[in-house]
C-alpha positions as CSV (number, residue, x, y, z in Angstrom):
1,M,21.9,-7.8,32.9
2,N,23.9,-9.4,30.2
3,R,24.6,-6.7,27.6
4,F,24.0,-9.1,24.7
5,L,20.5,-9.7,26.1
6,F,19.9,-6.1,26.9
7,I,20.3,-4.8,23.4
8,P,17.6,-6.9,21.7
9,I,15.2,-6.2,24.6
10,L,15.8,-2.5,24.4
11,T,15.3,-2.6,20.6
12,F,12.0,-4.4,21.0
13,C,10.8,-1.9,23.6
14,C,11.6,1.0,21.4
15,A,9.9,-0.7,18.4
16,S,6.8,-1.3,20.5
17,S,6.7,2.3,21.6
18,L,7.2,3.5,18.1
19,A,4.4,1.3,16.8
20,A,2.0,2.7,19.4
21,E,2.8,6.4,18.8
22,N,3.3,6.3,15.0
23,W,2.5,4.3,12.0
24,P,5.5,4.9,9.7
25,Q,5.0,2.4,6.9
26,F,2.8,-0.3,5.5
27,R,1.5,-2.4,8.4
28,G,3.3,-0.3,11.0
29,A,6.8,0.1,12.3
30,D,7.5,-3.7,12.4
31,A,5.3,-4.6,9.4
32,R,3.1,-6.8,11.5
33,G,-0.3,-5.0,11.6
34,V,-0.6,-5.3,15.4
35,S,-1.4,-2.5,17.9
36,T,-0.6,-2.6,21.6
37,S,-2.8,0.5,22.3
38,T,-5.6,0.3,24.8
39,N,-9.2,1.6,24.4
40,F,-9.0,1.0,20.6
41,P,-12.3,1.1,18.8
42,D,-13.9,-2.1,17.5
43,R,-17.4,-0.7,16.8
44,W,-18.1,2.0,14.3
45,S,-20.4,3.0,11.4
46,A,-20.6,6.0,9.1
47,T,-21.7,8.0,12.1
48,E,-20.7,6.1,15.2
49,N,-17.2,6.7,16.6
50,V,-16.2,8.7,13.5
51,E,-13.9,11.5,14.8
52,W,-13.5,13.1,11.4
53,K,-13.9,12.4,7.7
54,A,-11.7,14.1,5.1
55,E,-12.3,14.0,1.3
56,I,-9.3,12.7,-0.6
57,P,-9.4,13.8,-4.3
58,G,-8.5,11.3,-7.1
59,R,-7.8,7.7,-6.4
60,G,-5.1,5.8,-4.5
61,W,-5.1,2.5,-2.7
62,S,-2.0,3.3,-0.7
63,S,-2.3,3.2,3.1
64,P,-2.0,6.3,5.2
65,V,1.1,6.7,7.4
66,V,1.4,8.7,10.5
67,W,4.0,10.5,12.6
68,G,3.1,12.7,15.5
69,E,0.2,14.9,14.4
70,R,0.7,14.4,10.7
71,V,-1.0,11.9,8.4
72,F,0.4,11.4,4.9
73,V,-1.4,9.9,1.9
74,T,-0.8,9.7,-1.8
75,T,-3.3,10.0,-4.7
76,V,-3.5,10.5,-8.4
77,I,-6.2,12.7,-10.0
78,N,-7.4,11.8,-13.5
79,R,-8.4,15.0,-15.3
80,G,-10.6,12.8,-17.5
81,E,-13.1,10.1,-16.7
82,T,-12.0,7.3,-14.4
83,E,-13.6,3.8,-14.6
84,A,-15.1,2.7,-11.4
85,P,-13.3,-0.2,-9.7
86,K,-15.1,-3.5,-9.6
87,K,-15.3,-5.2,-6.3
88,G,-14.2,-8.8,-6.1
89,L,-13.0,-8.9,-9.7
90,Y,-10.2,-11.1,-10.7
91,L,-10.9,-12.0,-14.4
92,G,-11.8,-9.4,-16.9
93,G,-10.0,-6.5,-15.2
94,N,-7.1,-6.1,-17.6
95,R,-7.0,-2.6,-19.2
96,P,-4.1,-2.8,-21.7
97,E,-4.6,0.6,-23.2
98,I,-2.7,3.4,-21.6
99,P,-5.0,6.3,-20.6
100,T,-4.6,9.4,-22.8
101,T,-6.0,11.9,-20.3
102,E,-3.9,14.1,-18.0
103,H,-3.2,12.8,-14.5
104,V,-1.8,14.6,-11.5
105,W,0.3,12.7,-8.9
106,K,0.0,14.2,-5.4
107,V,1.3,13.8,-1.8
108,L,-1.1,15.1,0.9
109,C,-0.6,15.9,4.5
110,L,-3.5,16.1,7.0
111,D,-3.7,17.0,10.7
112,L,-4.3,13.8,12.8
113,S,-6.6,15.4,15.3
114,T,-8.9,17.2,12.9
115,G,-8.4,15.8,9.4
116,K,-7.7,19.3,8.1
117,M,-5.5,19.5,5.0
118,L,-2.1,20.9,6.0
119,W,-0.5,20.8,2.5
120,D,-1.1,19.4,-0.9
121,K,1.9,18.9,-3.2
122,T,1.9,17.9,-6.9
123,V,5.0,15.8,-7.8
124,H,4.2,15.0,-11.4
125,Q,1.6,15.9,-14.1
126,G,1.0,14.4,-17.5
127,R,-0.2,11.2,-19.2
128,P,0.6,7.8,-17.6
129,Q,3.3,5.8,-19.3
130,T,1.9,2.4,-18.4
131,P,-1.6,0.9,-18.0
132,I,-3.1,-0.5,-14.8
133,H,-5.6,-3.2,-13.8
134,V,-9.1,-1.8,-13.2
135,K,-8.7,-2.6,-9.5
136,N,-5.3,-0.9,-9.2
137,S,-4.5,2.7,-9.0
138,Y,-1.5,4.9,-9.9
139,A,-1.0,5.6,-6.2
140,S,-1.0,2.1,-4.7
141,E,2.5,2.3,-3.0
142,T,2.3,3.2,0.7
143,P,4.7,6.0,1.7
144,A,7.2,5.7,4.5
145,T,8.3,8.3,7.1
146,D,11.1,8.6,9.6
147,G,9.7,11.6,11.6
148,E,11.7,14.1,9.6
149,R,10.6,13.4,6.0
150,V,7.9,11.5,4.2
151,Y,9.0,9.4,1.2
152,A,6.3,8.9,-1.4
153,C,6.7,6.3,-4.2
154,F,4.8,6.2,-7.4
155,G,5.9,3.2,-9.6
156,G,7.1,4.2,-13.1
157,V,7.3,7.9,-12.0
158,G,9.6,8.4,-9.1
159,I,10.3,8.5,-5.3
160,F,9.8,12.0,-3.7
161,A,11.0,13.1,-0.3
162,F,9.3,16.0,1.5
163,D,10.0,17.6,4.9
164,F,7.1,17.9,7.3
165,D,6.4,21.4,6.1
166,G,5.8,20.2,2.5
167,K,9.1,21.3,1.0
168,E,10.5,18.9,-1.6
169,V,13.9,17.7,-0.4
170,W,14.8,15.4,-3.4
171,K,13.3,13.3,-6.1
172,H,14.5,10.1,-7.7
173,P,13.0,9.1,-11.1
174,L,11.8,5.5,-11.6
175,E,11.7,4.2,-15.2
176,P,8.3,2.9,-16.5
177,R,8.4,-0.9,-16.8
178,R,6.0,-3.4,-18.3
179,T,4.2,-5.4,-15.7
180,R,2.3,-8.7,-16.0
181,A,-0.8,-8.1,-18.2
182,G,-0.4,-4.3,-17.6
183,W,-1.6,-4.6,-14.0
184,G,0.7,-1.7,-12.8
185,T,2.7,-1.4,-9.6
186,A,2.1,-1.5,-5.9
187,A,5.2,-2.5,-3.9
188,S,5.9,0.0,-1.1
189,P,9.3,1.3,-0.1
190,V,10.8,0.7,3.4
191,L,13.3,2.6,5.5
192,H,16.2,1.3,7.6
193,G,19.1,3.3,9.0
194,G,20.1,5.9,6.4
195,R,18.6,4.2,3.4
196,L,15.3,3.7,1.6
197,Y,14.8,0.3,-0.1
198,Y,12.5,-0.3,-3.0
199,Q,11.8,-3.6,-4.8
200,C,10.8,-3.2,-8.4
201,D,9.8,-6.6,-9.9
202,N,8.5,-6.3,-13.4
203,D,8.4,-8.1,-16.8
204,E,11.4,-6.2,-18.2
205,Q,14.3,-5.7,-15.8
206,S,13.7,-6.3,-12.1
207,Y,15.9,-4.9,-9.3
208,L,16.2,-4.1,-5.6
209,L,17.2,-0.5,-5.1
210,A,18.9,1.3,-2.1
211,L,18.8,5.1,-1.9
212,D,20.5,7.4,0.5
213,K,17.5,8.8,2.4
214,E,19.2,12.2,2.9
215,T,19.9,12.9,-0.8
216,G,18.0,10.4,-2.9
217,K,21.2,9.2,-4.5
218,E,21.5,5.6,-5.6
219,V,23.7,3.6,-3.2
220,W,23.3,0.3,-5.0
221,R,21.0,-1.5,-7.4
222,T,20.9,-5.3,-7.5
223,P,19.4,-7.0,-10.6
224,R,16.8,-9.7,-9.8
225,D,15.6,-12.7,-11.9
226,E,12.0,-12.4,-10.8
227,K,9.2,-11.1,-13.0
228,S,6.2,-9.0,-11.9
229,N,5.4,-9.1,-8.2
230,W,3.8,-6.6,-5.8
231,S,5.4,-7.5,-2.4
232,P,7.3,-4.8,-0.5
233,P,10.7,-5.8,0.9
234,F,11.2,-6.4,4.6
235,V,14.2,-5.5,6.7
236,W,14.7,-8.4,9.1
237,Q,16.8,-7.6,12.2
238,H,17.8,-10.5,14.4
239,A,20.6,-11.6,16.6
240,Q,22.9,-12.7,13.8
241,R,22.5,-9.8,11.4
242,T,20.2,-7.4,9.5
243,E,19.0,-8.5,6.1
244,I,16.6,-7.4,3.4
245,V,14.1,-10.1,2.5
246,T,12.3,-10.0,-0.9
247,A,9.4,-12.3,-1.8
248,G,9.0,-13.1,-5.5
249,S,7.5,-15.7,-7.9
250,G,10.8,-17.3,-8.8
251,A,12.2,-17.3,-5.3
252,V,12.4,-15.7,-1.9
253,R,15.8,-14.0,-1.7
254,S,17.5,-12.3,1.2
255,Y,20.3,-9.7,0.7
256,D,22.8,-8.1,3.1
257,L,22.8,-4.3,3.5
258,D,25.2,-4.0,0.5
259,G,22.8,-5.8,-1.8
260,K,24.7,-9.2,-1.8
261,L,22.7,-12.4,-1.8
262,L,22.6,-14.2,1.5
263,W,20.1,-17.0,0.8
264,S,17.3,-18.0,-1.5
265,L,14.3,-20.3,-1.4
266,R,12.4,-21.7,-4.4
267,G,8.8,-22.7,-4.3
268,M,6.4,-19.8,-4.6
269,S,3.2,-19.2,-6.6
270,S,3.5,-17.3,-9.9
271,I,2.4,-14.0,-8.3
272,T,3.5,-12.7,-4.9
273,I,1.8,-9.8,-3.1
274,G,1.9,-10.3,0.7
275,M,4.7,-8.7,2.6
276,P,7.3,-10.8,4.6
277,Y,7.5,-10.0,8.3
278,A,9.0,-11.5,11.5
279,A,7.4,-12.5,14.7
280,D,8.7,-14.4,17.8
281,G,12.0,-15.3,16.1
282,L,10.6,-16.6,12.8
283,L,10.2,-15.0,9.3
284,Y,6.9,-15.5,7.6
285,V,6.6,-15.4,3.8
286,S,3.6,-16.3,1.7
287,S,2.6,-16.5,-1.9
288,G,-0.9,-17.7,-2.9
289,Y,-2.0,-16.7,-6.3
290,V,-5.6,-17.9,-6.8
291,G,-4.8,-19.4,-10.2
292,D,-2.1,-21.7,-9.0
293,K,-2.1,-25.0,-7.2
294,L,1.0,-24.1,-5.1
295,K,0.1,-21.6,-2.4
296,A,3.1,-21.8,-0.1
297,L,3.6,-20.3,3.3
298,Y,7.0,-20.6,5.0
299,A,8.2,-20.0,8.6
300,I,12.0,-19.4,8.3
301,K,14.7,-19.5,11.0
302,P,17.4,-16.8,11.1
303,G,21.0,-17.4,10.1
304,A,20.5,-19.1,6.7
305,S,22.9,-19.1,3.8
306,G,22.8,-20.5,0.2
307,D,19.8,-22.4,-1.2
308,I,17.5,-23.3,1.7
309,T,14.7,-24.8,-0.5
310,P,13.4,-27.8,1.6
311,P,13.9,-31.2,0.1
312,E,11.0,-32.7,-1.7
313,G,8.4,-34.2,0.6
314,Q,9.8,-32.6,3.7
315,R,7.9,-30.0,5.7
316,S,10.9,-28.7,7.6
317,S,14.6,-28.4,7.3
318,E,17.6,-26.8,9.0
319,F,16.4,-23.3,8.3
320,I,12.7,-24.0,7.6
321,A,10.7,-24.3,10.9
322,W,7.7,-25.4,8.9
323,W,6.0,-24.8,5.6
324,D,2.7,-25.7,3.9
325,P,2.2,-25.8,0.1
326,S,-1.6,-25.0,0.2
327,I,-2.5,-22.4,2.8
328,A,-1.2,-19.0,1.6
329,P,-3.6,-16.1,0.7
330,Y,-3.4,-14.1,-2.5
331,N,-3.8,-10.4,-1.7
332,P,-3.8,-10.0,2.1
333,T,-0.6,-10.4,4.2
334,T,-0.9,-13.0,7.0
335,L,-1.0,-12.0,10.7
336,V,0.8,-13.4,13.7
337,H,-0.7,-12.5,17.1
338,E,0.0,-14.1,20.5
339,G,1.5,-17.2,18.9
340,K,-1.2,-17.8,16.3
341,L,-1.0,-17.2,12.6
342,Y,-4.2,-15.9,10.9
343,V,-4.7,-16.3,7.2
344,L,-7.4,-14.2,5.5
345,Y,-8.4,-15.4,2.0
346,D,-9.7,-13.0,-0.7
347,R,-13.1,-14.7,-0.9
348,G,-13.9,-14.3,2.8
349,L,-12.5,-17.4,4.5
350,L,-10.3,-17.3,7.7
351,S,-7.8,-19.9,9.0
352,C,-5.8,-20.0,12.2
353,F,-2.6,-22.0,12.8
354,D,0.0,-22.4,15.5
355,A,2.7,-19.9,14.4
356,K,5.6,-22.1,15.6
357,T,4.4,-25.4,14.2
358,G,1.9,-24.8,11.4
359,Q,-0.7,-27.0,13.1
360,P,-4.2,-25.9,12.4
361,F,-6.7,-24.6,15.0
362,Y,-9.4,-23.9,12.4
363,V,-9.4,-23.9,8.6
364,K,-11.3,-21.7,6.2
365,E,-14.2,-20.6,8.3
366,R,-16.6,-18.4,6.5
367,L,-16.9,-14.7,7.2
368,P,-20.2,-12.9,6.3
369,R,-20.2,-12.8,2.5
370,G,-18.8,-9.7,0.9
371,P,-17.4,-8.8,-2.6
372,G,-13.8,-9.7,-1.6
373,F,-11.0,-9.1,0.9
374,T,-7.9,-7.2,-0.3
375,C,-6.9,-5.4,2.9
376,S,-4.6,-7.3,5.3
377,P,-6.2,-8.1,8.7
378,W,-5.0,-6.5,11.9
379,A,-4.9,-7.3,15.6
380,V,-5.7,-5.1,18.7
381,G,-5.8,-6.7,22.1
382,D,-7.9,-9.8,22.0
383,K,-9.5,-9.0,18.7
384,I,-8.7,-9.7,15.0
385,I,-10.4,-7.4,12.5
386,C,-10.9,-8.1,8.7
387,L,-12.1,-5.3,6.4
388,D,-13.8,-6.3,3.1
389,E,-14.0,-4.3,-0.1
390,D,-17.5,-3.1,0.8
391,G,-16.1,-1.3,3.8
392,Q,-17.6,-3.8,6.3
393,S,-15.3,-4.7,9.2
394,H,-15.6,-8.2,10.7
395,V,-14.4,-8.4,14.4
396,L,-13.4,-11.7,15.8
397,R,-12.1,-12.9,19.1
398,A,-8.4,-13.9,18.9
399,G,-7.8,-17.5,19.8
400,E,-8.0,-21.1,18.8
401,K,-11.7,-21.1,18.1
402,F,-13.4,-19.2,15.3
403,E,-15.7,-16.7,17.0
404,L,-17.2,-13.8,15.1
405,L,-18.2,-11.1,17.5
406,H,-19.9,-8.6,15.2
407,T,-19.7,-6.9,11.8
408,N,-19.4,-3.1,11.5
409,P,-21.4,-1.7,8.6
410,S,-19.7,0.0,5.6
411,L,-18.5,3.6,5.8
412,D,-21.0,5.4,3.5
413,G,-20.9,2.4,1.1
414,E,-17.5,3.3,-0.1
415,M,-15.0,0.7,-1.4
416,C,-12.0,-0.2,0.7
417,M,-8.7,-1.8,-0.6
418,G,-6.0,0.0,1.4
419,T,-5.0,-1.6,4.7
420,P,-5.8,0.8,7.6
421,A,-3.3,2.5,9.9
422,L,-3.5,2.0,13.7
423,V,-2.0,4.8,15.7
424,G,-2.6,5.7,19.4
425,N,-6.3,4.9,19.9
426,R,-7.3,5.8,16.4
427,L,-8.0,3.7,13.3
428,L,-7.5,5.5,10.0
429,V,-9.5,3.9,7.2
430,R,-9.1,5.0,3.6
431,T,-12.0,4.5,1.2
432,D,-12.1,5.3,-2.5
433,R,-13.2,8.9,-1.7
434,H,-12.4,9.7,1.9
435,L,-10.1,9.1,4.9
436,F,-11.9,8.3,8.1
437,S,-10.5,8.7,11.7
438,I,-12.3,6.1,13.9
439,R,-12.0,6.7,17.6
440,N,-14.0,5.7,20.7
441,S,-16.3,8.6,21.5
442,S,-15.4,8.4,25.2
443,R,-11.8,9.3,24.3
444,Q,-12.6,12.2,22.1
445,P,-12.1,15.7,23.5
């Protein structure tokens, strides 16, 4: 076999195996939200197919991450009274006053098979330095793990590295920064090679940060022109090179591994939340703030340089396979599965497009009404699953036609905003009070 063909194939096989066995970051090892596991559950309730249920103190909308038999989650406990989150709320959720009560920032480790708490570590204690939106939390950044350590990020507080026994290895402080309307932070860090990358877009001084994962020392920090955004960076590995893609309101920007700008793309909405990711040779970036007319979604080819903004009136260019100015979602990240791109909108609509061309198969079909959809959809086998804020899961058949198979009821009526983790034949769903392990009963011991 040609060695230049063998290396990408080997890398893909390793990534697929890693995704099946572990769930090391937001949306999995490749940031796509797709599981290749078999016998994965698609039916559950508060009692059916629940392997275990673990109470998680405090509040955090970060997703769980998994390596081997360890599950990691972050949370923040308010020693005073915490206002209940409001489902489906967009307007009226600003809370500009900084809480005066003591909060406790924690990293938790649970056993994957039983849900038993293995360790509970406090990383910071005191009063918050910044406000948050009523729907946000002080623990909304999903951790990352490499199988040796877990790296937990709390915006405006710090990044903390622990070994798997719960020993703190290092910590790196993060300066509190003012965010748009005091909404708080949420962008998760990502790992690649020997470094941890963190995108901090705010209303004061935005930057992309690279830390040495062994020591927590700053390797480089690149200033950014963007204001507040909540999108994690994405490390894009393709045949030409490896690059760090950042989505932002001013522009999509890609950097090399030394933090130098490779290319940029203007034409995003004023708020960006969804994570960039790659599938079948293309990079997908979306930005669909509900208050803007422009809700752009781009499919980008590898190898770009300079300004690749498509000329006015053109829907493709040298490095833009296709783009559409009106189809991007606000909170959820889009999903590519078996050549189709699924777009879940916050208000319960689902669209499906050809991932290579952008041609629609169906547009804004209605899911059963719920209070809102913040979690990103995921794919398992021939099914697409969408979790609403009420905790109801809507299961659809993957394909060119809109076909809702069934809806799973909520998990004890608890609110859901964190995207689940898919590992082995388990689904880990975080609610506002618990972590559930969902697994087919026939596969449980």
